[in-house]
N, C-alpha and C positions, 0 to 999 in steps of 0.2 A: 945215520943209524935208523931213523924212522922211515917207513913203518915196519921194517924188519924186526926191530927191537923196541921195547918200551923205552920211552924218553920221559924224563922228569925235568922241568925247568924250575930253578929257584931264582927268584928275582929280588933285586934291591930297589930302592926308591929311585925314581927318575932324577937325573941330574942335568946340569947344563955345563957350558964351557967354564963357568965360574963356580967354584965349590960353594961360595957363600950364597949363591942363588939356587942351590940344589934344594930338593923337596925337604930333606931331613932338616937342614939348617933353617929353612923357613918355618917348619913346624915348631922347632925349638924356639925360634924367635917369637912366634905367635904365643906360645905358652908363657915365655918370659914376660912378654908385654901384658898378657892377661893378668898374671900374678901381680904385676906392678900397677894394675888398674889403668893401663894405657890401651889405646886402640890397637887391636890385633888384626883387624879385617883385611888390611892391605896384604899381609903375608899370605893369608888363605886365598885371597882373590888371585894373587899371582900363581899360587899352586894350581888353582882351578884353570887359569888361562893356559898354563903349560900343558896340562893334561888334555884340555879341550882342543888345543891346537893339534896335538898328536891324533886325537880321536877323529877330528874332521879332516885331517890330512890323509890318514891311512885307512879309515873305515868308510867304504863307499856303500855298503849294503845297509839299507835303512834299518832293518830290525836289529842287526848287530850293533850298528852305531848308536841307536837310541838306547839299547840295553846297557851298553858300556857307559854312555853319557849319564844315564839315570843312576847307575851304580856309583860312579865317581861323585856325582852331585850329592847323593845320599851320604856317602862316607864323609865328605867335607861338611855336610850339614851337622852330622854327629859331633865332629871336632869343633865346629863353631859353637854349638850349644855347650860343649864341655868347657871351652875357653870362657864362655859367658859365666859359667859356674865358678871358674877359677878367679874371675874378677871379684867375686863375692868372698870366696874362701881365702884368697890371697896366700895360698900355700900349694906347693907342687910336690906330692909324694913320689916315691920311686915308682909305684904302680901307675900313677897318673902320668908320669913322665914317659914310661914305657908305652902306655896306651896311645899317647899322642904321637910319638915318633913312629910307632908301628903303622900308622895310617899311610905313610909313604909306600911301604911294601904292599899294603892292601890295594892301594890305588894302582900301583904298577902291575900287580897280578891281574887285576881286572882289564887293564889296557892290553897287556901282552896276550892274555887269553882271547880277547876280542880280535886282535891282529891275526892270531892263528886260525880262529874260526872264519875270519874273512878270507883266508887262504884255503879254506876247505879242510882244515885239519881239526879234528875234534879235540877240544881243550876244555879243561875245567879249572877254574881258579880254586885254590885250596888255601883257606885261611887258617894258619896255625896260631893265631893270636890268643886263643883260649885253650891251648894244648894242655896246660897245667894251671888250673885256677888258683892253686895255693902258691904258685911260683916254683921255679926250678932253682935248686941250690947248687950252683956250679962249684962251690967249695967242698961239697960232700964227695968223698971217694966213691967212684963207681956211678956217679950221677948219669953218665952217658948211656948206661945200660937201660935205665928206665926211659930216658929220652928217646933212644932209638926204637924201643918197643912202642912207645906212643906214636911215633912217626909211622912205623909199619902198620899199626892198626888203622891209622887215618888214611894212608895211601892205598891200602888193600881194599878199602871200601870204594875208592875211586875206580880201581881196576876191575873190581867185581861188577860195578855198574856199567862200565864201558872199557873193555880190555884194550881198546885202541886209543883211548883218550890220553892226551898229554896233560898231566897235572901241572898247573902253574902255581908253584908254592911260594907263599910269602917268606921272604928272607927274615922277617921278624917272627920269632918262634914263641912268643908269649912272654909273660912276666918272668923276669929273673930276679931272685931275691937280692936286694941291694941295688937293683936297677940294672938294666941290660948294658948300659955304657960302662958301669963299674964292674959288673960281673963278667962281661965278655969283651967290650970295647966297641969302637965304631965299626969294626969289621964284622958285625954280628951276622950279616947275610952270608959271608964266607963260612962262618961257624955253622950256620944252618945248613948250607950246601954240603959241608963235610959230614955233618950228622946224617943228612938224608942219604948221601952216597953210601956211608957205612951201613946205615939201617937197611937199605934196599939192595946192598951188595952190588952196587953199580960198577960198571967197567970204567 
């Protein structure tokens, strides 16, 4: 379709051959370890290794590689600091839970956007993590109407800035009231893709 038509990519977290070793599961394990006042560093270090391996394998252009590496490093630094706070608080709210697992999609969006840029394709990572600060209530009738409008408003800004850009959208769509796993399920990236498709009237 590209470049004849606009293309939008919705990404989920990077995974491996073993589901237990996937990014989302490692993030959850890190959070659980932090709440239990155990060491969580190994989980985050493995996530870093997985993403850095992709970055150094696929990105050969120095500026692109270093930009993506810095982005991934910073995202994981934020999660590391958050887990340190959890070791003190010893409690994981739905909002905190969502914020942590959403890191996987933010990392993936950065990496995929970088790979596209490496190939000469203009791409922008689009972080939907803060799409609704008060949380989206998926039990409310008609919630999808406001959800789609928020998505349209966000992506229209991308296409206005660069009509040929491919938005690389996080499959994590922000805080869901009651928690994204409870409110949507583990397939939340598919849920986001469906909302984006409907909102942008995609083929």
